[in-house]
Each structure stands twice: as C-alpha cells, then as structure tokens.
C-alpha positions as CSV (number, residue, x, y, z in Angstrom):
1,X,154.3,181.3,47.6
2,X,155.6,180.2,51.0
3,X,152.0,179.7,52.0
4,X,151.4,177.4,49.1
5,X,154.5,175.4,49.7
6,X,153.7,175.0,53.4
7,X,150.0,173.8,53.0
8,X,150.8,170.1,52.8
9,X,153.1,170.4,55.9
10,X,150.4,172.3,57.7
11,X,147.7,169.8,56.7
12,X,149.9,166.9,57.8
13,X,150.5,168.6,61.1
14,X,146.8,169.2,61.7
15,X,146.0,165.6,60.7
16,X,148.6,164.3,63.1
17,X,147.4,166.6,65.9
18,X,143.8,165.5,65.3
19,X,144.6,161.8,65.2
20,X,146.7,162.0,68.4
21,X,144.1,163.9,70.4
22,X,141.3,161.7,69.0
23,X,143.1,158.7,70.5
24,X,143.6,160.5,73.7
25,X,139.9,161.3,73.7
26,X,139.0,157.6,73.2
27,X,141.4,156.7,76.0
28,X,139.7,159.2,78.2
29,X,136.3,157.7,77.5
30,X,137.6,154.2,78.0
31,X,139.5,154.6,81.2
32,X,136.5,155.3,83.4
33,X,134.8,152.1,82.1
34,X,137.8,150.1,83.2
35,X,138.8,151.9,86.3
36,X,135.7,153.5,87.9
37,X,134.3,152.1,91.1
38,X,131.1,149.9,91.0
39,X,128.4,150.9,91.0
40,X,128.8,154.1,88.9
41,X,125.2,154.3,87.6
42,X,121.7,153.2,88.8
43,X,120.9,149.5,89.1
44,X,117.6,148.1,88.1
45,X,115.6,145.4,89.9
46,X,113.3,143.5,87.5
47,X,109.9,142.4,89.0
48,X,108.2,139.9,86.7
49,X,104.8,140.8,87.9
50,X,102.6,143.9,87.9
51,X,102.8,146.4,90.9
52,X,101.0,145.5,94.0
53,X,101.8,141.8,94.5
54,X,104.2,139.8,96.6
55,X,107.0,140.1,94.0
56,X,106.6,143.9,93.9
57,X,106.5,144.3,97.7
58,X,109.7,142.4,98.2
59,X,111.4,144.0,95.2
60,X,110.6,147.5,96.3
61,X,111.6,147.0,99.9
62,X,115.0,145.4,99.0
63,X,115.7,148.0,96.2
64,X,115.1,150.9,98.6
65,X,117.3,149.6,101.4
66,X,120.0,148.2,99.0
67,X,120.2,151.5,97.2
68,X,121.0,153.3,100.4
69,X,123.7,150.8,101.4
70,X,125.3,150.9,98.0
71,X,124.9,154.7,97.8
72,X,123.4,154.4,94.3
73,X,119.8,154.7,92.9
74,X,118.0,151.4,92.2
75,X,115.0,151.5,89.9
76,X,112.3,148.9,90.2
77,X,111.2,147.8,86.7
78,X,107.9,145.8,86.5
79,X,108.0,143.5,83.5
80,X,104.8,141.3,83.6
81,X,103.7,139.0,80.9
82,X,102.9,135.3,80.4
83,X,102.8,134.8,84.1
84,X,106.3,135.5,85.2
85,X,108.0,134.4,82.0
86,X,108.6,137.8,80.2
87,X,110.4,139.5,83.1
88,X,112.4,136.5,84.2
89,X,113.6,135.9,80.7
90,X,114.6,139.5,80.3
91,X,116.7,139.3,83.4
92,X,118.3,136.1,82.2
93,X,119.4,137.8,79.0
94,X,120.5,141.1,80.6
95,X,124.2,142.0,80.5
96,X,126.0,140.3,83.4
97,X,127.5,143.6,84.5
98,X,126.0,143.9,88.0
99,X,123.4,146.5,87.0
100,X,120.4,144.2,86.4
101,X,118.9,142.0,89.2
102,X,115.8,139.8,89.3
103,X,113.3,139.3,92.0
104,X,113.3,135.5,92.0
105,X,110.8,133.2,93.8
106,X,109.5,129.7,93.8
107,X,107.0,130.7,91.2
108,X,109.3,131.9,88.4
109,X,112.5,129.9,89.2
110,X,111.1,126.6,90.5
111,X,107.6,125.9,89.3
112,X,108.1,127.2,85.8
113,X,110.9,124.6,85.3
114,X,108.4,121.8,85.6
115,X,105.4,123.5,84.0
116,X,107.0,124.5,80.7
117,X,108.9,122.0,78.4
118,X,110.4,124.8,76.3
119,X,111.2,127.4,79.0
120,X,113.4,130.2,77.4
121,X,115.6,130.2,80.5
122,X,117.1,127.7,82.9
123,X,116.9,128.7,86.5
124,X,120.0,126.8,87.6
125,X,122.2,127.7,84.6
126,X,121.2,131.3,83.8
127,X,121.1,132.9,87.3
128,X,123.3,133.3,90.3
129,X,121.6,134.0,93.7
130,X,122.5,137.2,95.4
131,X,120.5,136.2,98.5
132,X,117.1,135.1,99.8
133,X,115.2,137.5,102.0
134,X,111.9,136.0,103.1
135,X,109.6,133.0,102.9
136,X,105.8,132.8,102.9
137,X,103.7,129.7,103.4
138,X,100.3,129.1,101.9
139,X,96.9,128.6,103.7
140,X,94.2,126.2,102.4
141,X,90.8,127.9,103.0
142,X,87.3,126.5,102.6
143,X,84.1,128.4,102.1
144,X,82.4,129.2,105.4
145,X,79.5,126.8,104.9
146,X,81.5,123.8,103.6
147,X,80.5,120.9,105.8
148,X,84.1,119.9,106.7
149,X,86.3,121.3,109.4
150,X,89.5,119.6,108.5
151,X,91.6,118.7,105.4
152,X,91.3,115.0,106.4
153,X,87.5,115.1,106.3
154,X,87.6,117.0,103.0
155,X,89.9,114.4,101.4
156,X,87.8,111.5,102.8
157,X,84.7,113.0,101.1
158,X,86.6,113.6,97.8
159,X,87.7,110.0,97.8
160,X,84.2,108.8,98.2
161,X,82.8,111.4,95.7
162,X,85.4,112.1,93.0
163,X,84.9,115.3,91.1
164,X,82.2,116.8,93.3
165,X,84.4,119.4,95.0
166,X,86.3,122.1,93.3
167,X,89.2,124.4,94.0
168,X,90.0,127.9,92.8
169,X,93.4,129.4,91.7
170,X,94.7,132.7,90.5
171,X,95.3,131.1,87.1
172,X,96.8,128.1,85.3
173,X,100.4,127.6,86.4
174,X,100.1,129.9,89.4
175,X,101.5,128.9,92.7
176,X,98.0,128.5,94.1
177,X,97.2,126.1,91.2
178,X,100.4,124.0,91.3
179,X,100.6,123.5,95.0
180,X,96.9,122.6,95.3
181,X,97.1,120.2,92.4
182,X,100.2,118.6,93.9
183,X,98.3,118.2,97.2
184,X,95.4,116.5,95.6
185,X,97.7,114.2,93.5
186,X,99.6,113.0,96.6
187,X,96.3,112.6,98.6
188,X,94.9,110.5,95.7
189,X,91.8,112.6,95.1
190,X,90.2,114.4,92.2
191,X,88.9,118.0,92.6
192,X,87.9,120.2,89.7
193,X,90.2,123.1,89.0
194,X,88.5,126.5,88.6
195,X,91.2,129.0,87.4
196,X,90.6,132.8,87.7
197,X,92.5,135.8,86.4
198,X,94.1,136.8,89.7
199,X,93.5,136.0,93.4
200,X,90.9,138.8,93.9
201,X,88.3,137.1,91.6
202,X,89.0,133.8,93.3
203,X,88.3,135.3,96.7
204,X,85.0,136.8,95.5
205,X,83.7,133.4,94.5
206,X,85.1,131.7,97.6
207,X,83.4,134.2,99.9
208,X,80.2,133.9,97.8
209,X,80.2,130.2,98.2
210,X,80.6,129.5,94.5
211,X,83.9,127.5,94.9
212,X,84.8,125.1,97.7
213,X,88.4,125.7,98.6
214,X,91.2,128.1,97.7
215,X,94.9,128.0,98.5
216,X,96.7,131.3,98.8
217,X,99.7,132.9,100.4
218,X,99.2,133.1,104.2
219,X,99.5,136.9,104.6
220,X,96.6,137.4,102.1
221,X,94.6,134.6,103.5
222,X,95.0,135.8,107.0
223,X,92.6,138.7,106.4
224,X,89.7,136.4,105.5
225,X,90.6,133.8,108.1
226,X,90.7,136.3,111.0
227,X,87.4,137.9,109.8
228,X,85.8,134.5,110.0
229,X,84.8,134.7,106.4
230,X,86.4,131.3,105.5
231,X,87.7,128.2,107.3
232,X,91.5,127.6,107.5
233,X,92.1,123.9,107.0
234,X,95.9,123.6,106.7
235,X,99.1,125.4,105.9
236,X,101.9,124.5,103.6
237,X,105.0,125.2,105.7
238,X,107.3,122.6,107.3
239,X,106.2,124.0,110.6
240,X,103.0,125.8,111.7
241,X,102.5,129.4,110.7
242,X,102.7,131.8,113.7
243,X,99.7,133.7,112.2
244,X,97.6,130.5,112.4
245,X,99.1,128.5,115.3
246,X,96.0,126.4,115.7
247,X,96.0,125.3,112.0
248,X,97.9,122.1,111.2
249,X,100.4,121.7,108.3
250,X,99.7,119.4,105.4
251,X,102.1,116.9,106.8
252,X,100.5,117.0,110.3
253,X,97.1,116.2,108.9
254,X,98.4,112.9,107.5
255,X,96.9,113.6,104.1
256,X,100.2,114.1,102.3
257,X,103.9,114.6,103.1
258,X,104.1,117.9,101.3
259,X,105.6,121.3,102.3
260,X,106.4,124.5,100.4
261,X,107.3,128.0,101.4
262,X,107.5,130.5,98.7
263,X,110.9,132.2,99.1
264,X,111.8,135.5,97.6
265,X,115.2,137.1,96.9
266,X,117.4,138.7,94.4
267,X,119.3,137.0,91.6
268,X,121.8,138.2,89.0
269,X,122.5,136.9,85.5
270,X,125.0,134.1,85.3
271,X,128.6,135.2,84.4
272,X,128.3,138.3,86.5
273,X,132.0,138.9,87.6
274,X,132.8,137.3,91.0
275,X,134.0,140.6,92.5
276,X,130.6,142.2,91.7
277,X,128.7,139.3,93.0
278,X,130.7,139.5,96.2
279,X,129.8,143.2,96.6
280,X,126.1,142.6,95.9
281,X,125.9,139.6,98.3
282,X,127.7,141.5,101.1
283,X,125.4,144.6,100.7
284,X,122.2,142.6,100.4
285,X,123.1,140.5,103.5
286,X,123.4,143.8,105.4
287,X,119.9,144.8,104.2
288,X,118.3,141.4,105.1
289,X,119.8,141.6,108.6
290,X,118.3,145.1,109.2
291,X,115.8,144.9,112.1
292,X,113.4,147.1,110.4
293,X,113.5,145.0,107.2
294,X,112.9,141.8,109.2
295,X,110.1,143.4,111.1
296,X,108.4,144.6,107.9
297,X,108.5,141.1,106.5
298,X,107.1,139.6,109.8
299,X,104.3,142.2,109.9
300,X,103.4,141.1,106.3
301,X,103.3,137.5,107.4
302,X,106.7,136.4,106.1
303,X,109.5,134.6,107.7
304,X,112.9,136.4,107.3
305,X,115.6,134.2,105.9
306,X,119.3,134.1,106.8
307,X,121.1,131.6,104.6
308,X,124.6,131.3,103.3
309,X,125.1,131.3,99.5
310,X,125.9,127.6,99.6
311,X,122.7,126.9,101.5
312,X,120.8,129.2,99.1
313,X,122.1,127.3,96.0
314,X,121.3,124.0,97.6
315,X,117.7,125.1,98.5
316,X,117.0,126.3,95.0
317,X,118.5,123.2,93.4
318,X,116.5,120.9,95.7
319,X,113.3,122.7,95.1
320,X,113.8,122.7,91.3
321,X,114.5,119.0,91.2
322,X,111.7,118.1,93.7
323,X,109.0,120.2,92.1
324,X,109.9,119.5,88.5
325,X,109.4,115.8,89.2
326,X,106.2,116.3,91.2
327,X,104.6,118.6,88.6
328,X,105.4,116.2,85.8
329,X,104.3,113.1,87.8
330,X,101.0,114.8,88.5
331,X,100.7,116.0,84.9
332,X,100.1,119.6,86.0
333,X,99.9,122.0,83.0
334,X,100.3,125.7,82.8
335,X,98.1,126.0,79.7
C-alpha cells in the first residue's frame, strides 16, 4: 500500500531528476561551442578547379603550412564545375565560422564579375580577403614558324589582314581567353578565337603549328620557350618577368597599355567574425613570409606578395572595376 501511495511521488522525483540533468547535459554540449578555442576542428580550403593546376598548387601549399601554424588539420577540397563557378559559389555560401576558406584568384574573383551577368556571388560583397600569396604573369607565345618575331609586327599584320591569324585558349572565359581578347581589343585588331578544353590541348596544336599564338601563365609557358619550341613575344606583367628578361611587356611594345598578373590567395566568406579573421590573417601572413614558401613560389615562376589587408582590398576592388569594364567594352563572352 505504501508503495502504491508513493508511486506518483517517485515518478515526479524521477521526472524532475531527468529534466534537471537533461538541461545540465544540454549545457555541457553548448558550453564548448561557446567557449572552446578556435580552431577546434579541421578547416577546409575550397579549390574551384581540379587537382593539378595553379589553384590546386597554391591551395595545397598554403593549406599544408597554415595547418602547421594553426596546429589543426586543413583539408583541401577540389570543387570544379562551370569553370570556377561551382567551387567559388560554394565558398560564398559556406557558414562564416572560420572553417571554410577559398582559393581566390583573378580568374574566379575578378574576370567572372565581367563575364557573367547573373553571377551567383559577388566577389566584393560575399568574400573577405585573408591574404594574397603570389602573382603570376602571362606569356604570349607564337608558333615557331610564324613569320613575326615581335608583338608589334604581329599586330601590324593583323591590322592589314583582319581575321587571318588565330589564337588559342584553354576555353571560353578562361584567363587565357579574356586577357588575349582584351589585348586584341585594345590593339584594334581581329584574331579568330580557337577555344580548347584545357591548356594541354592548346599546346598540342600550337606546337603542331595548327594555331598561331597562345597566351598562358608564364611558369607553364617557360618550358616551351626555354626548349625553343615556341617564340615568346611579350609578357603581361607591369614589369618584365625574371624568367624571360629579354621579353618585353605588353606596354613596352607600344601595342596596348595593358598589364595583368594573376594573383592567388585565401578568402573567407563575408561576415566571418572579426576575431577569427584576425587570427587567420595573422597566421597566413606568417606562412607567406616563410623563406621556403617564397622560394617554392619563385621556383614555380611566381612573384611572392606581401600586402597589407587594406592594400589587398584596394587591389581586388581595382581589378574588379577595371576588368569588368574592359570585358564588357570588348564584348568578351564566357559562353
């Protein structure tokens, strides 16, 4: 009888006990999320291109060194698709919690802004720069038997014979396509665009004499230039490329006042908390300043960069504004 009379009391006690410790358990789960040090789990670096290219090379080098500085694993996640759109958009929409970073470059954060009218992200609104690490210029190459030894002579021939010369690219909307098309536009000449699915196919036809000229990143072009398989006509940087000290810049040739270096760095989604951005920027700056990192970039034909965040933001904004206007004035299309 006593047992029967005490059942409601016992049940109430158990319910109270369960509720109280359930709340304690929830608190125990929540406290680490509020109070644990950053980073408490692996970060990911999104590379909007397949493995093996410039994006991937920079992303893996920075991820490896940054992970050691932060004492936390950093996973490289290749997210190719629609050029660089899929991976870049995924990074723009990632949670702004300091655990997702993007390898950003002129290709995905600058040129796309002019190429696509309905871009799913806005480079200036949706990303915050963590830091820029390296820049690469482009080299304009001609097939070995093309009867011109300078960009000026090539342009003179193109003006006198519109549409008789052609130029290769790694695809519509690629950096090779956009920069070359902008050069021809400013020079006032018409060359026929021959897009390929990647740079390798373009090189095959350039070496085979089936296309006339091809503009590619200087480190990749260097192999063919040094082998004597192609002629180097000009480079795209503001100053001469140390790998090709005898090759003039676009501006030096007098053909067009145009320069572009394709910078690469890490970016975080907008609205990432300021304290996390500060940690990421401080640690990445340490990585970029490492002698072995700078030497690795130099050996790969790059120019290590050392910019403040204010300078970085100004550079990105300047390039977006300048190239969006140039792309649209020249009516360059990605499709």
